[in-house]
PyMOL CGO cylinders between C-alpha atoms (Angstrom):
from pymol import cmd
from pymol.cgo import CYLINDER

trace = [
    CYLINDER, -6.66, 8.63, 23.67, -3.76, 8.21, 21.28, 0.3, 1, 1, 1, 1, 1, 1,
    CYLINDER, -3.76, 8.21, 21.28, -5.64, 7.83, 17.99, 0.3, 1, 1, 1, 1, 1, 1,
    CYLINDER, -5.64, 7.83, 17.99, -4.76, 11.33, 16.77, 0.3, 1, 1, 1, 1, 1, 1,
    CYLINDER, -4.76, 11.33, 16.77, -1.05, 10.83, 17.50, 0.3, 1, 1, 1, 1, 1, 1,
    CYLINDER, -1.05, 10.83, 17.50, -0.99, 7.39, 15.91, 0.3, 1, 1, 1, 1, 1, 1,
    CYLINDER, -0.99, 7.39, 15.91, -2.79, 8.44, 12.73, 0.3, 1, 1, 1, 1, 1, 1,
    CYLINDER, -2.79, 8.44, 12.73, -0.58, 11.50, 12.28, 0.3, 1, 1, 1, 1, 1, 1,
    CYLINDER, -0.58, 11.50, 12.28, 2.55, 9.34, 12.66, 0.3, 1, 1, 1, 1, 1, 1,
    CYLINDER, 2.55, 9.34, 12.66, 1.20, 6.61, 10.41, 0.3, 1, 1, 1, 1, 1, 1,
    CYLINDER, 1.20, 6.61, 10.41, 0.19, 9.19, 7.79, 0.3, 1, 1, 1, 1, 1, 1,
    CYLINDER, 0.19, 9.19, 7.79, 3.66, 10.73, 7.83, 0.3, 1, 1, 1, 1, 1, 1,
    CYLINDER, 3.66, 10.73, 7.83, 5.22, 7.27, 7.57, 0.3, 1, 1, 1, 1, 1, 1,
    CYLINDER, 5.22, 7.27, 7.57, 2.86, 6.38, 4.70, 0.3, 1, 1, 1, 1, 1, 1,
    CYLINDER, 2.86, 6.38, 4.70, 3.94, 9.48, 2.80, 0.3, 1, 1, 1, 1, 1, 1,
    CYLINDER, 3.94, 9.48, 2.80, 7.61, 8.49, 3.10, 0.3, 1, 1, 1, 1, 1, 1,
    CYLINDER, 7.61, 8.49, 3.10, 6.88, 4.92, 2.03, 0.3, 1, 1, 1, 1, 1, 1,
    CYLINDER, 6.88, 4.92, 2.03, 4.64, 6.13, -0.80, 0.3, 1, 1, 1, 1, 1, 1,
    CYLINDER, 4.64, 6.13, -0.80, 7.39, 8.41, -2.11, 0.3, 1, 1, 1, 1, 1, 1,
    CYLINDER, 7.39, 8.41, -2.11, 9.74, 5.44, -2.18, 0.3, 1, 1, 1, 1, 1, 1,
    CYLINDER, 9.74, 5.44, -2.18, 7.26, 3.17, -3.95, 0.3, 1, 1, 1, 1, 1, 1,
    CYLINDER, 7.26, 3.17, -3.95, 6.31, 5.81, -6.49, 0.3, 1, 1, 1, 1, 1, 1,
    CYLINDER, 6.31, 5.81, -6.49, 9.57, 5.31, -8.34, 0.3, 1, 1, 1, 1, 1, 1,
    CYLINDER, 9.57, 5.31, -8.34, 9.50, 1.52, -8.10, 0.3, 1, 1, 1, 1, 1, 1,
    CYLINDER, 9.50, 1.52, -8.10, 5.99, 0.43, -9.10, 0.3, 1, 1, 1, 1, 1, 1,
    CYLINDER, 5.99, 0.43, -9.10, 3.92, 1.19, -12.20, 0.3, 1, 1, 1, 1, 1, 1,
    CYLINDER, 3.92, 1.19, -12.20, 0.99, 2.69, -10.30, 0.3, 1, 1, 1, 1, 1, 1,
    CYLINDER, 0.99, 2.69, -10.30, 0.32, 3.92, -6.78, 0.3, 1, 1, 1, 1, 1, 1,
    CYLINDER, 0.32, 3.92, -6.78, -3.05, 5.11, -5.48, 0.3, 1, 1, 1, 1, 1, 1,
    CYLINDER, -3.05, 5.11, -5.48, -2.22, 7.63, -2.78, 0.3, 1, 1, 1, 1, 1, 1,
    CYLINDER, -2.22, 7.63, -2.78, -3.68, 11.15, -2.91, 0.3, 1, 1, 1, 1, 1, 1,
    CYLINDER, -3.68, 11.15, -2.91, -0.87, 12.62, -0.78, 0.3, 1, 1, 1, 1, 1, 1,
    CYLINDER, -0.87, 12.62, -0.78, 1.49, 12.20, -3.75, 0.3, 1, 1, 1, 1, 1, 1,
    CYLINDER, 1.49, 12.20, -3.75, 1.56, 14.94, -6.40, 0.3, 1, 1, 1, 1, 1, 1,
    CYLINDER, 1.56, 14.94, -6.40, 1.29, 12.27, -9.12, 0.3, 1, 1, 1, 1, 1, 1,
    CYLINDER, 1.29, 12.27, -9.12, -2.21, 11.30, -7.96, 0.3, 1, 1, 1, 1, 1, 1,
    CYLINDER, -2.21, 11.30, -7.96, -4.91, 12.75, -10.26, 0.3, 1, 1, 1, 1, 1, 1,
    CYLINDER, -4.91, 12.75, -10.26, -6.83, 14.21, -7.30, 0.3, 1, 1, 1, 1, 1, 1,
    CYLINDER, -6.83, 14.21, -7.30, -3.83, 15.52, -5.38, 0.3, 1, 1, 1, 1, 1, 1,
    CYLINDER, -3.83, 15.52, -5.38, -4.98, 19.17, -5.66, 0.3, 1, 1, 1, 1, 1, 1,
    CYLINDER, -4.98, 19.17, -5.66, -8.39, 18.28, -4.22, 0.3, 1, 1, 1, 1, 1, 1,
    CYLINDER, -8.39, 18.28, -4.22, -6.66, 16.35, -1.44, 0.3, 1, 1, 1, 1, 1, 1,
    CYLINDER, -6.66, 16.35, -1.44, -4.49, 19.35, -0.50, 0.3, 1, 1, 1, 1, 1, 1,
    CYLINDER, -4.49, 19.35, -0.50, -7.55, 21.62, -0.32, 0.3, 1, 1, 1, 1, 1, 1,
    CYLINDER, -7.55, 21.62, -0.32, -9.58, 19.25, 1.83, 0.3, 1, 1, 1, 1, 1, 1,
    CYLINDER, -9.58, 19.25, 1.83, -7.18, 17.30, 4.06, 0.3, 1, 1, 1, 1, 1, 1,
    CYLINDER, -7.18, 17.30, 4.06, -4.10, 17.60, 6.21, 0.3, 1, 1, 1, 1, 1, 1,
    CYLINDER, -4.10, 17.60, 6.21, -3.08, 13.95, 5.88, 0.3, 1, 1, 1, 1, 1, 1,
    CYLINDER, -3.08, 13.95, 5.88, -3.99, 11.03, 3.66, 0.3, 1, 1, 1, 1, 1, 1,
    CYLINDER, -3.99, 11.03, 3.66, -4.01, 8.33, 6.32, 0.3, 1, 1, 1, 1, 1, 1,
    CYLINDER, -4.01, 8.33, 6.32, -1.94, 5.15, 6.47, 0.3, 1, 1, 1, 1, 1, 1,
    CYLINDER, -1.94, 5.15, 6.47, -3.62, 3.00, 3.81, 0.3, 1, 1, 1, 1, 1, 1,
    CYLINDER, -3.62, 3.00, 3.81, -2.99, 3.02, 0.07, 0.3, 1, 1, 1, 1, 1, 1,
    CYLINDER, -2.99, 3.02, 0.07, -2.74, 0.58, -2.80, 0.3, 1, 1, 1, 1, 1, 1,
    CYLINDER, -2.74, 0.58, -2.80, -0.22, 0.02, -5.55, 0.3, 1, 1, 1, 1, 1, 1,
    CYLINDER, -0.22, 0.02, -5.55, 0.17, -2.22, -8.58, 0.3, 1, 1, 1, 1, 1, 1,
    CYLINDER, 0.17, -2.22, -8.58, 2.81, -4.63, -9.76, 0.3, 1, 1, 1, 1, 1, 1,
    CYLINDER, 2.81, -4.63, -9.76, 2.94, -5.57, -13.44, 0.3, 1, 1, 1, 1, 1, 1,
    CYLINDER, 2.94, -5.57, -13.44, 3.30, -9.32, -13.01, 0.3, 1, 1, 1, 1, 1, 1,
    CYLINDER, 3.30, -9.32, -13.01, -0.22, -9.93, -11.72, 0.3, 1, 1, 1, 1, 1, 1,
    CYLINDER, -0.22, -9.93, -11.72, -1.03, -12.35, -8.92, 0.3, 1, 1, 1, 1, 1, 1,
    CYLINDER, -1.03, -12.35, -8.92, 2.22, -14.33, -9.17, 0.3, 1, 1, 1, 1, 1, 1,
    CYLINDER, 2.22, -14.33, -9.17, 4.42, -11.24, -8.77, 0.3, 1, 1, 1, 1, 1, 1,
    CYLINDER, 4.42, -11.24, -8.77, 2.14, -9.79, -6.06, 0.3, 1, 1, 1, 1, 1, 1,
    CYLINDER, 2.14, -9.79, -6.06, 2.38, -13.05, -4.10, 0.3, 1, 1, 1, 1, 1, 1,
    CYLINDER, 2.38, -13.05, -4.10, 6.16, -13.17, -4.65, 0.3, 1, 1, 1, 1, 1, 1,
    CYLINDER, 6.16, -13.17, -4.65, 6.44, -9.70, -3.13, 0.3, 1, 1, 1, 1, 1, 1,
    CYLINDER, 6.44, -9.70, -3.13, 4.26, -10.70, -0.17, 0.3, 1, 1, 1, 1, 1, 1,
    CYLINDER, 4.26, -10.70, -0.17, 6.32, -13.86, 0.37, 0.3, 1, 1, 1, 1, 1, 1,
    CYLINDER, 6.32, -13.86, 0.37, 9.55, -11.81, 0.39, 0.3, 1, 1, 1, 1, 1, 1,
    CYLINDER, 9.55, -11.81, 0.39, 8.45, -9.40, 3.12, 0.3, 1, 1, 1, 1, 1, 1,
    CYLINDER, 8.45, -9.40, 3.12, 10.32, -9.73, 6.41, 0.3, 1, 1, 1, 1, 1, 1,
    CYLINDER, 10.32, -9.73, 6.41, 9.02, -6.87, 8.57, 0.3, 1, 1, 1, 1, 1, 1,
    CYLINDER, 9.02, -6.87, 8.57, 5.64, -6.07, 7.07, 0.3, 1, 1, 1, 1, 1, 1,
    CYLINDER, 5.64, -6.07, 7.07, 3.03, -8.69, 7.96, 0.3, 1, 1, 1, 1, 1, 1,
    CYLINDER, 3.03, -8.69, 7.96, 0.60, -10.25, 5.52, 0.3, 1, 1, 1, 1, 1, 1,
    CYLINDER, 0.60, -10.25, 5.52, -3.00, -9.93, 6.67, 0.3, 1, 1, 1, 1, 1, 1,
    CYLINDER, -3.00, -9.93, 6.67, -6.54, -9.88, 5.33, 0.3, 1, 1, 1, 1, 1, 1,
    CYLINDER, -6.54, -9.88, 5.33, -7.33, -7.09, 7.77, 0.3, 1, 1, 1, 1, 1, 1,
    CYLINDER, -7.33, -7.09, 7.77, -6.01, -3.57, 7.50, 0.3, 1, 1, 1, 1, 1, 1,
    CYLINDER, -6.01, -3.57, 7.50, -6.18, -0.72, 9.97, 0.3, 1, 1, 1, 1, 1, 1,
    CYLINDER, -6.18, -0.72, 9.97, -3.67, -1.57, 12.66, 0.3, 1, 1, 1, 1, 1, 1,
    CYLINDER, -3.67, -1.57, 12.66, -0.79, 0.31, 14.25, 0.3, 1, 1, 1, 1, 1, 1,
    CYLINDER, -0.79, 0.31, 14.25, 1.64, -2.13, 12.62, 0.3, 1, 1, 1, 1, 1, 1,
    CYLINDER, 1.64, -2.13, 12.62, 2.37, -2.41, 8.93, 0.3, 1, 1, 1, 1, 1, 1,
    CYLINDER, 2.37, -2.41, 8.93, 0.25, -4.92, 7.06, 0.3, 1, 1, 1, 1, 1, 1,
    CYLINDER, 0.25, -4.92, 7.06, -0.14, -5.81, 3.40, 0.3, 1, 1, 1, 1, 1, 1,
    CYLINDER, -0.14, -5.81, 3.40, -2.83, -7.75, 1.59, 0.3, 1, 1, 1, 1, 1, 1,
    CYLINDER, -2.83, -7.75, 1.59, -3.66, -8.93, -1.92, 0.3, 1, 1, 1, 1, 1, 1,
    CYLINDER, -3.66, -8.93, -1.92, -7.31, -7.84, -2.27, 0.3, 1, 1, 1, 1, 1, 1,
    CYLINDER, -7.31, -7.84, -2.27, -8.08, -9.99, -5.33, 0.3, 1, 1, 1, 1, 1, 1,
    CYLINDER, -8.08, -9.99, -5.33, -7.38, -13.20, -3.42, 0.3, 1, 1, 1, 1, 1, 1,
    CYLINDER, -7.38, -13.20, -3.42, -8.61, -12.07, 0.01, 0.3, 1, 1, 1, 1, 1, 1,
    CYLINDER, -8.61, -12.07, 0.01, -11.07, -9.24, 0.68, 0.3, 1, 1, 1, 1, 1, 1,
    CYLINDER, -11.07, -9.24, 0.68, -12.49, -9.22, -2.86, 0.3, 1, 1, 1, 1, 1, 1,
    CYLINDER, -12.49, -9.22, -2.86, -12.17, -12.94, -3.61, 0.3, 1, 1, 1, 1, 1, 1,
    CYLINDER, -12.17, -12.94, -3.61, -15.95, -13.45, -3.68, 0.3, 1, 1, 1, 1, 1, 1,
    CYLINDER, -15.95, -13.45, -3.68, -16.49, -10.60, -6.15, 0.3, 1, 1, 1, 1, 1, 1,
    CYLINDER, -16.49, -10.60, -6.15, -16.82, -11.62, -9.79, 0.3, 1, 1, 1, 1, 1, 1,
    CYLINDER, -16.82, -11.62, -9.79, -13.66, -10.94, -11.81, 0.3, 1, 1, 1, 1, 1, 1,
    CYLINDER, -13.66, -10.94, -11.81, -15.47, -8.54, -14.16, 0.3, 1, 1, 1, 1, 1, 1,
    CYLINDER, -15.47, -8.54, -14.16, -16.73, -6.52, -11.18, 0.3, 1, 1, 1, 1, 1, 1,
    CYLINDER, -16.73, -6.52, -11.18, -13.28, -6.51, -9.53, 0.3, 1, 1, 1, 1, 1, 1,
    CYLINDER, -13.28, -6.51, -9.53, -11.75, -5.11, -12.72, 0.3, 1, 1, 1, 1, 1, 1,
    CYLINDER, -11.75, -5.11, -12.72, -14.50, -2.49, -12.90, 0.3, 1, 1, 1, 1, 1, 1,
    CYLINDER, -14.50, -2.49, -12.90, -13.65, -1.55, -9.30, 0.3, 1, 1, 1, 1, 1, 1,
    CYLINDER, -13.65, -1.55, -9.30, -9.94, -1.33, -10.12, 0.3, 1, 1, 1, 1, 1, 1,
    CYLINDER, -9.94, -1.33, -10.12, -9.04, -4.38, -8.04, 0.3, 1, 1, 1, 1, 1, 1,
    CYLINDER, -9.04, -4.38, -8.04, -6.55, -6.09, -10.34, 0.3, 1, 1, 1, 1, 1, 1,
    CYLINDER, -6.55, -6.09, -10.34, -4.50, -9.25, -9.85, 0.3, 1, 1, 1, 1, 1, 1,
    CYLINDER, -4.50, -9.25, -9.85, -1.41, -7.04, -9.41, 0.3, 1, 1, 1, 1, 1, 1,
    CYLINDER, -1.41, -7.04, -9.41, -2.91, -4.75, -6.75, 0.3, 1, 1, 1, 1, 1, 1,
    CYLINDER, -2.91, -4.75, -6.75, -1.58, -4.80, -3.21, 0.3, 1, 1, 1, 1, 1, 1,
    CYLINDER, -1.58, -4.80, -3.21, -2.98, -2.79, -0.33, 0.3, 1, 1, 1, 1, 1, 1,
    CYLINDER, -2.98, -2.79, -0.33, -0.61, -1.50, 2.34, 0.3, 1, 1, 1, 1, 1, 1,
    CYLINDER, -0.61, -1.50, 2.34, -1.40, -0.25, 5.82, 0.3, 1, 1, 1, 1, 1, 1,
    CYLINDER, -1.40, -0.25, 5.82, 1.68, 1.66, 7.02, 0.3, 1, 1, 1, 1, 1, 1,
    CYLINDER, 1.68, 1.66, 7.02, 2.19, 1.35, 10.75, 0.3, 1, 1, 1, 1, 1, 1,
    CYLINDER, 2.19, 1.35, 10.75, 4.19, 3.05, 13.46, 0.3, 1, 1, 1, 1, 1, 1,
    CYLINDER, 4.19, 3.05, 13.46, 7.49, 1.36, 12.65, 0.3, 1, 1, 1, 1, 1, 1,
    CYLINDER, 7.49, 1.36, 12.65, 10.44, 3.46, 11.53, 0.3, 1, 1, 1, 1, 1, 1,
    CYLINDER, 10.44, 3.46, 11.53, 9.72, 4.33, 7.88, 0.3, 1, 1, 1, 1, 1, 1,
    CYLINDER, 9.72, 4.33, 7.88, 13.31, 3.58, 6.90, 0.3, 1, 1, 1, 1, 1, 1,
    CYLINDER, 13.31, 3.58, 6.90, 12.88, 0.03, 8.20, 0.3, 1, 1, 1, 1, 1, 1,
    CYLINDER, 12.88, 0.03, 8.20, 9.70, -0.33, 6.14, 0.3, 1, 1, 1, 1, 1, 1,
    CYLINDER, 9.70, -0.33, 6.14, 11.41, 1.05, 3.04, 0.3, 1, 1, 1, 1, 1, 1,
    CYLINDER, 11.41, 1.05, 3.04, 14.33, -1.34, 3.53, 0.3, 1, 1, 1, 1, 1, 1,
    CYLINDER, 14.33, -1.34, 3.53, 11.89, -4.25, 3.78, 0.3, 1, 1, 1, 1, 1, 1,
    CYLINDER, 11.89, -4.25, 3.78, 9.97, -3.14, 0.69, 0.3, 1, 1, 1, 1, 1, 1,
    CYLINDER, 9.97, -3.14, 0.69, 13.18, -2.55, -1.25, 0.3, 1, 1, 1, 1, 1, 1,
    CYLINDER, 13.18, -2.55, -1.25, 14.49, -6.06, -0.62, 0.3, 1, 1, 1, 1, 1, 1,
    CYLINDER, 14.49, -6.06, -0.62, 11.04, -7.61, -1.26, 0.3, 1, 1, 1, 1, 1, 1,
    CYLINDER, 11.04, -7.61, -1.26, 10.64, -5.73, -4.54, 0.3, 1, 1, 1, 1, 1, 1,
    CYLINDER, 10.64, -5.73, -4.54, 14.08, -6.89, -5.60, 0.3, 1, 1, 1, 1, 1, 1,
    CYLINDER, 14.08, -6.89, -5.60, 13.35, -10.50, -4.73, 0.3, 1, 1, 1, 1, 1, 1,
    CYLINDER, 13.35, -10.50, -4.73, 10.03, -10.26, -6.59, 0.3, 1, 1, 1, 1, 1, 1,
    CYLINDER, 10.03, -10.26, -6.59, 11.79, -9.00, -9.71, 0.3, 1, 1, 1, 1, 1, 1,
    CYLINDER, 11.79, -9.00, -9.71, 10.77, -5.36, -9.51, 0.3, 1, 1, 1, 1, 1, 1,
]
cmd.load_cgo(trace, "trace")
């Protein structure tokens, strides 16, 4: 009954969080942002990009795990697709069983993190990410 409302809110929240991260991380994979190579296609085909996107940190697995460990509001989870904000490190969780060469071919690097933006206030999420990025040396 509330899926449409939740997804619209989560998508709007994700856009705010994505805009914040865009200036802080080397790469973000989110078609709602004008910097994404397929942004024009996105705007022609969709109204919202959804709540899930990935981004990269330069320091590989150690920096990705440091960021995860520094989170206070956003939960760490192997599963994504919830109404609360969750983050995962695909290389060591969902794609752990995939050969390293194949993961690289798929774009799943040691520095990639996947974020599911939930229904929380986006400013609270941004505050959490900001402090976690700082503590992780970003």
